[in-house]
C-alpha positions as CSV (number, residue, x, y, z in Angstrom):
1,M,0.0,0.0,0.0
2,L,1.5,3.3,-1.2
3,V,0.7,6.8,0.0
4,S,-0.5,7.5,-3.5
5,D,-3.3,5.0,-2.9
6,L,-4.8,7.2,-0.2
7,L,-7.8,9.3,-0.9
8,T,-8.1,12.7,0.6
9,S,-11.4,11.5,2.2
10,E,-9.4,9.1,4.3
11,Y,-7.8,11.8,6.6
12,A,-8.6,15.2,8.0
13,P,-7.3,18.2,6.0
14,F,-5.0,19.1,8.9
15,Y,-2.8,16.1,8.1
16,H,-2.4,16.8,4.4
17,N,1.1,18.2,4.7
18,Y,2.2,15.2,6.7
19,I,0.9,12.9,4.0
20,L,2.7,14.9,1.3
21,S,6.0,14.5,3.2
22,V,5.9,10.7,3.0
23,G,8.1,9.0,0.5
24,K,7.1,6.8,-2.4
25,N,7.6,3.4,-0.7
26,N,4.9,1.1,0.8
27,L,3.8,1.8,4.3
28,I,5.9,-0.9,6.0
29,T,9.0,0.3,4.2
30,E,8.3,3.9,5.1
31,L,7.9,3.0,8.8
32,E,11.1,0.9,8.7
33,N,13.1,3.6,6.9
34,G,11.7,6.3,9.3
35,R,12.7,4.2,12.3
36,D,16.3,3.8,11.0
37,E,16.7,7.4,10.1
38,F,15.3,8.7,13.4
39,V,17.3,6.4,15.5
40,S,20.5,7.2,13.6
41,F,19.8,10.9,13.9
42,L,19.1,10.7,17.6
43,E,22.2,8.7,18.3
44,D,24.3,11.5,16.7
45,V,22.7,14.3,18.7
46,P,25.0,15.5,21.5
47,D,23.5,14.7,25.0
48,N,23.6,18.4,26.0
49,K,21.3,19.3,23.1
50,L,18.4,17.4,24.7
51,T,17.6,20.3,27.0
52,Y,17.9,22.9,24.3
53,S,14.9,24.8,22.9
54,Y,15.3,27.4,20.2
55,A,13.1,30.0,21.8
56,E,11.4,30.9,25.0
57,G,8.3,28.7,25.5
58,K,9.2,26.2,22.9
59,W,9.8,22.5,23.6
60,T,13.2,21.2,24.4
61,L,14.6,18.6,21.9
62,A,13.8,15.8,24.4
63,E,10.2,17.1,24.8
64,L,9.9,17.2,21.0
65,V,11.1,13.6,20.6
66,L,8.8,12.4,23.4
67,H,5.9,14.2,21.6
68,V,6.7,12.2,18.5
69,I,6.6,9.0,20.6
70,D,3.3,10.0,22.3
71,A,1.7,11.0,19.0
72,E,2.7,7.7,17.4
73,R,1.0,5.8,20.3
74,V,-2.2,7.8,19.8
75,F,-2.2,7.3,16.0
76,Q,-1.4,3.7,16.5
77,Y,-4.3,3.3,18.9
78,R,-6.6,5.0,16.4
79,A,-5.4,2.6,13.6
80,L,-6.1,-0.4,15.8
81,R,-9.6,0.8,16.6
82,F,-10.4,1.6,12.9
83,G,-8.7,-1.6,11.6
84,R,-10.9,-3.6,14.0
85,N,-14.0,-1.9,12.7
86,D,-14.7,0.1,15.9
87,K,-17.0,2.9,14.9
88,T,-16.8,4.7,18.2
89,A,-15.8,8.3,17.6
90,L,-12.4,9.1,19.2
91,A,-11.5,12.4,20.9
92,G,-8.5,14.3,20.0
93,F,-5.5,14.7,22.3
94,D,-3.9,17.9,23.5
95,Q,-0.2,17.7,23.0
96,D,0.3,20.8,25.2
97,I,-1.0,18.8,28.2
98,Y,1.0,15.7,27.4
99,V,4.4,17.3,26.8
100,P,4.9,18.9,30.3
101,Q,4.0,15.5,31.8
102,S,6.6,13.6,29.8
103,N,9.4,13.9,32.4
104,A,11.7,14.9,29.5
105,G,14.2,16.7,31.6
106,A,14.9,13.6,33.7
107,R,15.3,11.3,30.8
108,K,18.6,10.0,29.3
109,K,19.1,10.0,25.6
110,Q,19.5,6.2,25.3
111,D,16.3,5.7,27.3
112,I,14.4,7.9,24.9
113,I,15.8,6.1,21.9
114,E,14.9,2.7,23.4
115,E,11.3,3.9,24.1
116,Y,11.1,5.2,20.5
117,K,12.3,1.9,19.1
118,T,9.9,-0.1,21.2
119,V,6.9,2.0,20.1
120,R,7.9,1.8,16.4
121,E,8.3,-2.0,16.6
122,S,4.8,-2.1,18.0
123,T,3.6,0.1,15.2
124,L,5.2,-2.1,12.6
125,S,3.7,-5.3,14.2
126,L,0.2,-3.7,14.1
127,F,0.4,-2.6,10.5
128,R,1.9,-5.9,9.4
129,S,-1.1,-7.7,11.0
130,F,-3.6,-5.8,8.9
131,G,-5.0,-7.1,5.7
132,D,-6.1,-4.9,2.9
133,E,-9.6,-4.7,4.2
134,A,-8.6,-3.7,7.7
135,L,-6.2,-1.0,6.3
136,K,-9.1,0.6,4.4
137,R,-11.5,0.7,7.3
138,V,-12.6,4.1,8.4
139,G,-13.3,5.5,11.9
140,M,-13.7,8.9,13.3
141,A,-11.1,10.8,15.3
142,S,-11.1,14.5,16.3
143,G,-14.4,14.9,14.3
144,A,-13.0,13.6,11.0
145,N,-13.2,10.3,9.2
146,M,-9.8,8.6,8.9
147,S,-8.7,5.2,7.6
148,A,-6.4,2.9,9.4
149,R,-3.9,3.1,6.5
150,A,-4.0,6.9,6.7
151,M,-3.0,6.7,10.3
152,G,0.1,4.8,9.3
153,F,1.2,7.4,6.8
154,I,0.4,10.2,9.3
155,I,2.8,8.5,11.7
156,C,5.5,8.7,9.1
157,G,4.7,12.2,8.0
158,H,4.4,13.6,11.6
159,Q,7.8,12.2,12.4
160,A,9.3,13.7,9.2
161,H,7.7,17.1,10.0
162,H,9.3,17.2,13.4
163,L,12.7,15.9,12.1
164,R,12.7,18.8,9.7
165,I,12.0,21.2,12.5
166,V,14.9,19.8,14.6
167,R,17.3,20.1,11.7
168,E,16.2,23.7,11.0
169,R,15.9,25.1,14.5
170,Y,17.6,22.9,17.1
171,L,21.0,22.0,15.6
């Protein structure tokens, strides 16, 4: 399943730029490539940069990475619900409530990397378990219809978006 297979009706307009930032590979390959790129990038980041933020009131690098992890968990959960044909509307999540509670300032870089890898492996396992029908199933999150497969590509695009921000503003 390629990102070009997605219909714009399968995701909220808010996520369109995330979808556009995804490569041309199938979903599993995009998730694997994204994992490898993100882990390699994080391993090269100096430890002292984890507490850096580029402006007053902006997240530290550690907070941003933990936001990526939290969002992946939320998107993964949505994909699970949609893939299992659960039609219960799901509420959004407020990243600005989650981030201060992430304990980012007390975390070590290797611990954050291990958490990221664990979450991504879980994401890969979930999406590998879906058949074509499950991937195309649609549910509602944050007031918008979304497909399970769109959630997978949103995970990829969301991470790519934040990695661009880190390269532009944090390093």
